[in-house]
N, C-alpha and C positions, 0 to 999 in steps of 0.2 A: 351371523357374524362372520361369514365366509370371507369378507373383505379384510379381516385382520390376518396377519401373518401366522404361520404355524406357531403354536404355543411354545414348543420346546426351542425352536429357533429364536423366538422372541426372548425367552428367558435367558438363553445363552448370550444373546447380544446384550441383554440388560445387565447380566453379570459382568461381562467384559467391560461395558461402559462404567459400571460401578467400580471395578478394580482400577480402571484408568483414572476415574474421578478421584478415588481415594489416594492413588499414588501421586497424582498431580497436586492435590490439595495438601498431602503430607509434605511434599517437597516445599510447597509454599510456606507451610508452618515452620519447617526447619530453617528456611531462608530468613523468615521474620525473626526467629530466635537468634540467629547469628547476628543480625543487624541490631537486635536489642542489647546483646551482650557481646561486643566485638572481641575477637580473639578466643572465644570459647566454642566448644563443639555443641551443636544442637543435641538435645536429648533424642534418644532413639524413638522414632515415630514413623515407622515404615508400614507398608501395606500388609506385611505378614504379622504385625504385632497382635497380641491377643485382644487388646482393647479395640483395635480397629476391626479385627475379624468379627467380634461380637456385634459391633455397630453395623457392619456390612450385612451380616446374616439377618439382623432384624430389618434392615432396609430392604433387602431382597424379599424377605417374607411378606412385607407390606405390599410391595409391588406385585408379588405373585398372587396375593389375595385379591388385589384390585383387578389384575388381569383375568384371573379365573372367574371372578364375578362378572366381568364384562363378557366373557365367552359363554357363560352359562345362562345369560338372561335373554329375554325377548328384545328385539330391536327397539321397541317402543318404551321399554323400561329404563329408568335412570340407572346409572352405575351404582354399585354398592358403596355405602359410606364407610370407607376405610380411613380417610383423613378429613378433618374439619378445620376451618380457619380458627385462629385464636380469638377469644372474646375481644370485641372492638374492631376486628379486621373486617371492613365493609367492602373489600375489593370484589368479592364474589357473591354479594347479596342479591343481585338481580336474578329473577327466576330463569332467565335464559341460560344460565350456567348449568342448571339442573335439567332443563328441558331436553337438551341434546346430549346423548351419551358420549359423543366425541369431546365436547367442551367440558363435560363433567369429568371425563377421564383426564384431560389436560390439567384441569384445576387440581384434582386430587394427586396426580403424579407430581405436580409442582410442589404441593404442600409436603408430600413425603420427602422429596429431595431437599427441600428447604430445611426441614427438621433434621435430616441426616447431616447436612453440612454444618448446621449450628451446633449439633451435639459433638461433631468431630472437634470443633474448636474447644468446647468445654472439656473434652477428654485429653486434649493435647498436653503433654508434660512440659509446660513452660514455667520456669521458676520466676521470671520477671512478671510482676502483676500488670505493669503498664503494657508490656508486650501482649499479654492475654487480652487486655481491654482493647488494644489496637486491633487485634485479630477479630474480636467480636464486632467492632465497628466496621471494619473492611468487609467482613463476611456479610453483615446485614446490608451494606450497600450493594454488594453483588447479588444477594438473594432477592432484595427488593426490586432491583433493576430487571431481573430475569423473569418476573411474574408474567404469565400469559395474558393478564389483563392489560399489559402495557403495549401490546402489539396488535396491529390491524388483523393479521391472519389468525390470531388465536383469541380474540375477544368477541364473543357473540353479541355483546351490547353494541359494538360498532355496526355489525350487520343489521341487527334489529332496528337501530335508530336510522340507519341509511334507508331501509325499506319503508319505515313509517314516514319519513320526511321526503321520500322520493328523491333521495340523493342530495337534498339541500344541506344536510348535516355535514357531508363530505366537503361541499363547497365552503361552508362556514368554517369548518375545521382548518382548511387550508388558509383562509383569510385570517383566522386567529393566529395560526402559526407564523404567517408573514408579519403580522402586527407585532407579535412578541419578539421576533427576530430583530425588528427595528428598535424595539424598546431595549433589547439586550437582556430580557428576563421573562420568566413565565408569569402571566397574569394570574393573581390569586383572588382578585376582587374586581368589582366594577369601579375602575379608577375615576370615572366621571361622577360618581355619587358623592365624593368627598373633596373638600378643599380646606387646607389649614387656614384658619382665620374666618372661614364662612360657617362650617358646621363641625369643625374639629378645633380644639384649642381656643375656645371662645369665652372662657372665664374672663370677665372684665379686669383690666389692669393696664400697666404701662412699663416700658423699659426705663429704669432709673439709673442704670450704669452700663457701660460696655467697654471692653478692650478687645484686642485681636483674638482672644480665646473664647470669650463668653459675653452674653448679654444677661443682665440681672433684671428679672421681672418682679414687680410688686403688684399684688392683686387688690382690688377694691374691696373694702369690708362689706359684709352682708348682715352684720349684727350690730346692735347699738353699742355694746361693750365688747372688748376683746381681751385676750390674755395679755398680761403686761409684757411677757417675753415674746418677741416675734419668732416666726417659724420659717426656717430656710430649708428648701428641698434641693438636693444634689442628685440629679438623674444620671444615668449612664451616659458616657460620651460616645459609646459605640452605636448609638441610635438616637433618634429625635426625642426630645423631652416630652412630647405630647402624649406618650403612652400614659402619663400621669394626668392628662387633661384631654381625654378623647371627646366624647359628647357629654352634655351636662348630666345625663343620668348615670354615667359611669366614670366620672371625673374624680380622682383622688384630690386634686387641687381644689375643686369647688367644694367637696365635702369638708376639707380642712378649713376653708374659709367659712363655711356655714356653721362649723363647730366653734366659731369665735376666735379664730387665729388671724393675725396679720401675717400673711403668707408671702414669702419671696421664693423665687425659683431661678436656678441657673439654666439658661439656654445656651448649650455649647455651640461653638462655631463649627459648621460643616467644613472642615479645613480644606483649603485648596493648595496648589503648588507652593504659594508663597508662605504658607504656614507649615511646610514640611519639615521645619527645623525644631518644632516644639517637642519638649521632653516631659517625662513624668513630673519632674520638679516644677515645670511651668504650670501643669494642671493643679498641683498643690498650691503653689505660691500665688499665681495670677488667676487661679480658678477658685478653689474652695476657700482658701484663707482670705483672698481679696473680697469675695462675696460676703464672708462673715464680717469683715471689717466695715464694709459699706452698710450692711444691715444694722450693725451696732451704732454707726454714726447717724443714720437716718432716724432711728428710733431712740437715740440718745440713751443707750442702755449698755451695761457691762456684759451681760450674758444673754444668749439667745437659745432657742431649741433648734435642733437640726435633724434632718433625715437624709439618708443615702440609700439609693436603690441600685442593686447589682454592682457594676464597676464603680458607680457613683458612691456606693457605700465603702468600697475599698479606698477610693480617693479621699473621702471624708474622714475615715478612720485614720489614714496615714497623716492627713493634715492636722488632725487633733493631736496626734502623737508629736508632730513637729512643734505645734503650739505649746504643748505641755513642757517639752524640753527647752523651750525658749522662756519658760516661766510664765506663760500666758494660760488663761483658763476661760476662753470666750464662750463656751457652750455648756449649758446647764443640763441638757438631756440629749440623748442620741437615739435615733430610730434607724435600724438597719433592716432593709427589706431584701430578701434573697441575696445575701452578700457573702462573699468569701474573704476571710482574713487568714484562715489556715487552708492552704491549697494542697494538702496531702492527698485528699481525694477530690479532684477538681472536675469530676463529671466527665462527660463524653468529649468535651473540648480538650481536656487534659491528655486524652489518649492520642491526640493529633500533634502534641507538642513534645518533641524530643531534641536532643542536642543538635542533630543535623539540621532540623527545620529551623531552630532558633539561630544557628550560625548562618544559615542562608539569609534570614531576615536581617541579621546584623550586617552582613556583607553587602546586601543590596540596598536596604533603606535605613539601616541603623544610624547612619550619619546624616541622613536627610532624604526626604522623599515621602511618598504616600502609600498606604495600603488602600486600594480603591474600595469604595463602598460595595461595588458589585461582587468583589471577591469575598468580602466579609459576609454579605448576605447569602452567598452560595454555601459558605461553611455552615451557617446556622440552619439553612434549609436542609442540608444533608443530614443533620442530626435527627430530623424527622422526615425522611425522604418520602415515605408513603403519604403522609399528610400534607407536606409542603412542596412536593415535586410531582410525584407520579399521579396523584389524584387529579391534578390540573392538566397533566399531559393527556390523560384519558378524557377528562371532561371537556377541555378546550379544543383538542385537536382530533380525537377519535370520534367524539359525539357532537362536536361543533357547538358547544354550549358557551354562554357567557357566565362567568362565575358571579354569584350573588354579591351584593354590597355588604361589606363587613369592615367596620372601622379598624379593628385590630390588625387585620391583614393588609389594609391600606398602609397603616403605620409600618408594618413589617417590611413592606416593599420600598419604603422611603429610605434609601440607603444613605450611609454616612461614611465619609473618608476618615482615616486615622493617620496622624503623623508617624513616620517610620521610627524615629528615635523613641517616641513614647511607646509604641507597640513593642519594639525589640527589647527595651528595658523591662517592660511589664511581663512579657513572656518569659524572659530569663529569670527575673527575680521573684516572680510570683508562681507561675505555673511550673517552671522547670526546677528551680532551686528552693522554692518555698521559704524565702528569707524573711518575710515580714513577721512571721510568728516568733522569730528568735530575737529576744531583746538585745539591742546593741549591734546586730549584724548588718543591718541595711541602712546605708546613709541616704538621707533625703533632705534636700535644702540645707545642707551643711551640718545636720545633726544626725545622730544614730537613733533610729526608730525604736520605740518601746511601747507597744500597745497597752502594757500594764499601767502606763501613765495616763491612759484615757479612762479616767476614773469617775465619770458622771453616771447617773442612772441610764440604763439602755434597754430599749425594747427591741428584741431580735425576732424577726418573722422569717419563716421558711415555708416552702410549699412541698408537700409530701411526694408528689410525682415529678419534681423538678429534675430535668435531665442536664441542666446547665450548672446549677448550684445544688448539689445533693443536700438534702435537708440535714443529714447528720454532720456534714462539713460546716454548714451554717451554724449548727448548734455549738461547734467548737469555739465560736467567738466568745461564748460565755466564759471559757477558761482563759482567754487571752486578755479580755478587757478588765480594767481594774475596778470598775464600779459594780453596783448591784444590777443584775440583769433579769428581765422578764422575757420568757420565751413563749411564742405562740406558733403552732404548726397549722397551716391551712391545707385544704384539699386542693387537688389539681396541680398544674404545672407552674413554670417559671413566670409566665405572664398572666394566664387565666386565674391562677391562685391569688395573685396580688390584686388584679382588677376584678374584685368581687363586691359590687356595690351593696351598701347596707340597705338601700331601698328595695333591691331585688331579693336580697337575703337568701341566696342560693348556696349550695354545697354545705360544707361544715368546717369546723376547726377544732383543734385540741388545745386544752389549757391545763396547766399543772403548776402549783407553787413550788414544786421540788427544785432544789438547787443542785441536784446531782450532776456530776461531770459526764455521766454516761447517757448518751442519747436514747439508747434502747430502754434503759431503766426509766427515763423520763416518760417515754411513750407508754410503757407498760402500766403506769399508774395514772396516765392522763385521762381527762374527761372529754369525750366528744360532745361538741355543742353544735346543733344545727344552725346554719345560716352564716352570714358574713362575719369575718374577724374585725372589720373596721370599727364597730362600736367598742370592742375591747381596747383597741389602740386609742380611740378618741378619749375614753375615760382615763386611760393611763396618762395621756398627754395633758389632760386638764390638771392632773396632779403636779405637773411641771410648769404650770402657767405663771407662777410668781405673782399671783394676784390679778386683778382686773382693772381696766381703765377704759374711758370712753374711746370708741373707735376714731381713728384719725380722719379728719375731714378731707385731707389732701394726700395724694401719693407723693413719695419722694420727700425732698427737703430743699432748703435754699442751696446747699452745696451739691445736691443731687436732684435737680428738677426732672420731672417726668418727661420723657421724650415720646417716641412713637408708641402707639397703643399695642397692647399684647395682641398677638403672640410675638411681635417683633419681627425683624427681618432675617436673623440668623437661621431660624428654624425653617424658613422657606427656601433656603439655598439647597440646590440639588447636588448630588455627588457627581 
């Protein structure tokens, strides 16, 4: 190991670098605290503090152990294992990281440094919880970006693949990079493998109504008899509806139809410049409430069943509150999938929303304009940067690979614009001020919202590893809604937890009849059940059917004749 610098000199340089790193990061923490609480002094968090000294000493001890192990081993031996990746971190799984002492050292030194920086954030004396969450997020972005796996010079897999392919991987990587620059985004799947209407969103149906905001789809029955009450789905407007209707084997829409429901679904407009004036009230009045009215008239019925997913659930819950305050009761049962009604803990997105950012949106697009779909997609990708950004940087550009076909990631890349007034209002009144949960505080469509007036039976689903809608926050909907609630907790995250087909029966879910207001208490006494939660929901929905009747022979009605076949044209519009 004579090629390595003198140990003492290296240790001294490492200590100096550690002090500089600590001081710089401490100042960063202090600056963030000042921004979080304007006009107040940041807590003492300097390089000489006892807490930071303890972290530094542990950090230097780990580096010393790694360095001494490197100096004392034979050149052919791997570096001693001082630091290991966290469970599920696959960035360093390739054997080439351990085969070379240089790359093994780079890997472990990075893991030591990453852990050190993250622990600094946790130890920082910041009274503002949102400021701490923001620091966690920003630190993770920095740490993830600096991984040696992301760079040509420090990734042995790049060299290995280039040698194995005789340089073709480099050529292909450059081609992939140029193609993605032309797209304006990183490719996460083989885009040529999917097409909406060909092998995605193919459940048979037709458009039975449309306005400038949405198309209403009705799906063809697949059973001889159906529930007397039709079933309306309200998906999120921040992305395309076909997350609920991917391929036949993992389609929530098809499953609901097969369970004997007359299913309708809103396909939101991918708004362009001429829709940049649309507001939250428009999505309530001309979206959810108008769709409910059309379904009632087509099926000639007073009450329907309805489902809202993510932001669609917030829109639907708001719409039902408006309807109740108008003296109307059009929905007999409500299903909410990974939905926030109480935004006190709004997940990682919430840490990006503060007064300054909201004021900026209000000033730039709050009176009219668009939030581009590409910007929205970048925000969501950054929440899981290793999975949705850096994995593809390494695979596409360093290794020259084409990502495999994956329907969910195709949908994830199909960006959607949002109207500025809608977005600015939503950010302020939901994420920033959390007004919806307070009865009578928030005005929508001319009335004061009160979720307690939404008093029909409700099925509330949340995903345990959801980083967008924390499951305990979704659980709080039980305390806000006025009717009886059934809560089910699924495994996995925001999307994969929801799209867990009964036919594949993967993962697990938790059930409990307890009505406690405390989410932790509910989980402590819950029963874990292997497999999909879909059958539990389907059985609950059957109880809300209102009887049975023969399936309708035709879609739509005389007043609402069927038009273009599903999936319609709105869902095909690009951002």
